N, C-alpha and C positions, 0 to 999 in steps of 0.2 A: 259422842262416845269415842274413847281413845281407840286408835287402830291397833289390832292385835294380829300376830302371825302365828301359825302353828307349825312353822318350819324352821330348819336350822339357820337359814340365812334370809334376810329380808331382800326381796328381788322386786324391781319395779320396771314397768314400761316407761322409758323416758323420752321416746320419740316415736312418731307414727307418720307414715307418708303413703299415698296411693296415687295411682294414675288416674286419668279421666277414663271412665269405662264407656267403651264404644261398641257399636254392633259389629263393626269389622275394622281390623287394622292390617289390611293386606300389604300395606307398604312398609310395615315394621316386622323385623324378626323378633324372636322372644328376648334376645339380648338387648336390642334396641328399645323395646318396650320396658325392660327391667331397669336398665342403667339410669335413667333420670330419676326413678323412685329412690334408688340407693343413694345417689347423690343428694337428694332432698333430705333423706332421713339422717345421713351422716352430718350434713350441714346444720341440722337442728341442734346437734350436740357439740359440734366442733371437733368431733373425733375423725381421724384418718383411718382408712382401712387397716393399716398395720397396727392400730391400737385396739382392734376388736379381738377379744380373746377366743371367740368361737362363732362360726357361721353355720346356720342351718337353713335349708330350703325345703319347700313343699311344691310338687308339681305332679303331673301325670304324663307318662310316656304315651299313653293311649291317645291323649288329645293331640300330642305332637306328632304321633304316627312314626315314631322311631325310638329305638332303645337308647337308654342312657342320655336322653336329650338334655337333661338338667346339667350335664358336664359343660355344655355350650355356654349356659348362662353364667358360669364361673368367670368367663371373660369379662363380664360386667362387674364382677366383685373384685377381680384381680387376684389370682391365685399364686403369684410369684411376688416376693418370696413366699415360700410354702405357708399355708394357713391350716388351722384346725377347722375341719368342715365336715358336714354330714348332710344327708338328704332323706326326706321321707316321701314315699309315693302316696301322698295324702294331702289334705288341706293344710295350709300353713299353720293353722292353730296347733296341729300335732307337732309340727317343726318348733313352734314356740314352746311346747311342753318338753320336748327333748332338750332345747337350749336352757329352759328353767332347771331341769334336772342337772345339766352340766354345771351350771352355776351353784346349785345346791351342794355339789360335791367338792366345791372349792377349786375346781380345775380351771375356772375362768371367772372374771369379775364383770366382763361385758360380753354381749352376744348380739350379732345381727341375725334377724330372721326375716326371710322373704319368701313370697310365693307368687305364682302367676298362672294364668291360664288363657289359652287362645281357643275358644270354642267355635269360632266362626269358620275354620277351614273345612270342617266336616259335619255330619249329622249327628249332633251331641246326644240326641235321644237314643240313637242306635249304639253309640259308644258306651253309654252308661249301662246297657244290658250286660256288658262283660263283667260287672262286678256281682252279678247275680249267681246263685247256686248253679253250677255248671251241669248238673245231672238232670234236675227236674224242672227248673224254672227258666234258665237261660235259653234252652232250645225252643221255648215258646216265644221268645223276643218280646216280652212285655216291657215297654219303655218306661222311663221315669215318670212321665205324665200319666200314663195309664195306671201305674202303681199308686201314684199320689191320689188319682181319682178314686181308686178303691178305698183309700184311707178316708178321703173326704165323705164318700157315700156312707161309710161305716159311722162316721161322726153324725151325719144327718139322720141315719136310721136310729142312732142312740138318743136323738133329741138334744145333742150337744151344740148344734149349730144349724144354720140353713143358708141357702144361696145368698140371701140378702146380707146376712152377717158376714159371709165371706167377702162379698163385694165391698162391704164397708172397710174391712181390713186392708184390702188393696188400695182403696181410695185414700185412706188415712196415711198409709205408708208413702204414697207418692206425693201427697201433699206435704208431708214432712220433708221429702226429698227436695222440695223447691229451694230449701237453704243449703243444700249439699251441692257444691259446684262439680263434684266428680260423678254424680249420679247419671245413669244412662237413661232413666225415665223419670219424669217428675211432672207435678201438676195433674190436671184432669185427663185421665186416660181411659177411653171407653172400655167397658167390660168385654165387649166383642163376642164372638161366637164361641160355642163350646169347642174346646180342645178334645177333652174326653169327659163326657158328662159325670159329674155335675161341675167340673172345673172349666171356667171360661178363660179366655186369654188373659184378662185382668187378674185372675187368680194364680197365674203361672209367672215364674221369673223370666226376665229378658235374657236372651242368649247374647253373650258379648265377650269382649277380651278386656283384660285388666291385670294389674299387679299391685302388690302392697308390701310394705316392709315396717318392721318395728325394731327398736334397740332396746335390749334388756340391760339393766346394771344392778349391781348389788350395793346395798348399804350406803356408805358415805360417797361412793362413786356416783350412785344415782342422785343423791342430793346436790352433788357438784354439777351434774350435767343437766339438771331439770329443776326449775323453780318449784314445781309441785309434782313430784313423781306419782304415778299410779301404781300402788303397791299391790302385788299380787299376793293377797292374804290367804288364798285357797285356790287350788286347781285340781280336777280329777277328770278322768274319762272312763266311761263304761260302754258295754256293747250288748245289744240284744241277740237273740237267736238268729242264725243266718236264714232259716226257713220262715217266710212270711206267714205260713199257716200255723206256726207255733206261737204267733204273737197276737196280742190284742192291739189292733192298730189304732184304737182310740185313746191309747195311753202310752206313756214312755217311761216305764220304770227305771231304765238306764239313766235318763236325764235326771230323775228324782234322786237316784242313789248318788250320782255324781254331784249333785247339788248339796246333798246332805254332807258328803265327805268334803266338799269344798267350803262348807260353812255358810251357804247361802241364807239358811233359816236362822242363823244365829242373831241377826238384826235386820231391820228394814233396808231395802235398796231403793234408790230413787231413779235408777236407770236400768233398763233391761235391753241389751242388744242381742236379739234372737236370730239365729241362722234358720230361718223358716222359709225355704224357697217357695213353698206354696201357702196360700192364705190358710188353708185348713190346717196346716202344721203349726201355725201360730196358736191355734186353739189347743192342740195337744200340749205344746210347751208351756203355755200359760197354766194349764192345769197341773202339769208336773212341777212347775216352779212355785205354784201357789200365788200366781199373779191373776187377780180378777180382772174385771173390765175397767182397769185404770188405777187400781190401788192395791196395796198390800198392807194389812194391819192399820188401815186408815191413812197410810202415807201415799201420796200421788207417785205413780211410777211412769216415767216416760218410756214407752216401748218403741224400739227402733226409731229413735228421733232422727237418725241419719237417713231413714227411708228403708233401710234393710234390704235384703236380697230381692224383694219385689221391685226395687228401684235400680239395683245393680247387682249382678250375681256372677262375677267371673269365677268359674269353676276352679277350685284349689286355692283360691284366695279370699272367697267370701267369708269363710269362718275366721281367718286371721283378721279380716277387716272389722268384724264384730268386735274383737278384743281391742283393736286399735281405735275404733270409734269410741268405745267405752272409756278407754284410757285418755282420749283427746279431751272428753267432757270433763274429766277430773283435772287435767292439765289446765283447762280454761276456767276452772272454778264453777262449772255448771252442774257438777255431780260431786257427791262425797263418798257414796258407796254404789258400786254398779255391779251387775252381773252380766257376763258375756257367755254366749253359747255358740258352739260350733257343732256341725253334724256332718256325717259321712255315710254313704250307703243309701239304699232304698227305704222310704218311709221312716226316716229318723233312726236308722239301724244302730249307728255308733254315735255317741254324744260326749262332748267335752264341755265342762262348765268351769268357769273362773270367776273369782270374786275380786274386784279391784277397789281399793280404797285410797283416798287422799288424806294427808296429814290434817288433823283438825286445825281450825283457824287459831 
């Protein structure tokens, strides 16, 4: 099927790089963690920092424990001579969205997008409570695992999954990660004890540090920089109500709407990189995206062939990695049409969906 775009300019992911994801990187600053990744992604295209039209990053000052911490990582980019630069206090997938919009306006032909997170220095489950409703929910301090467990129990009560099925998702993800040299966890990992019932350790993402970067380019520039660009033929993001009590936690209408607007349902996909930090959230996302237990419209779908966030989940970079991993499969000729998903907030509160396609052979 010929590749079609619904946007003013054709924009593609032409390069992707990521760090090894580790439980702790005490010996590295954020700059030292990001710099090798930036050098790798630029080397893939042959571009120099001065040839990048726009730079955008995603990170969290709450993780770093200091305000405007992202300005320090600009040392790794090189901010002199002056560059066109922006930052989002979100996962790098939303930084990619901003960069994509920048290219659509014609103000840039290339963009460098990077994100990073060091979760190891502090109690990340406590840190993530700060994104909750500050009046009714945050004072109760329900952490991210407890909220995900509520969602998992709702799915079990609705008959949409059970603990054995959740364990199988974790096992499959980490088996896939055996071919991913950057994964934090891979191979046979015990399910372990309950973290918060019904979620066991194997149903939860590992806590760790990591970084990722991609380069976007438009039109003929993308074709010059990459043998098989991963064209972003659709991208959209939507958000659920802030109050968990107003939502049906067994469904994700924002993901479904974003997928519709991005064109996911226009044709079959062969790859789905889903940002589902908990095994139960993959169940929700599969339903929202129309992905059954392995196929869509009779077509085999590889779900999280990289291992997904159950194998490596650097906060603020895991969503960008989903887009990068989907793009990399297109670069290698392992995929022709892929969907990539990123999420932010508790229980899949905000969701971004992108469709990536390779040129037909």
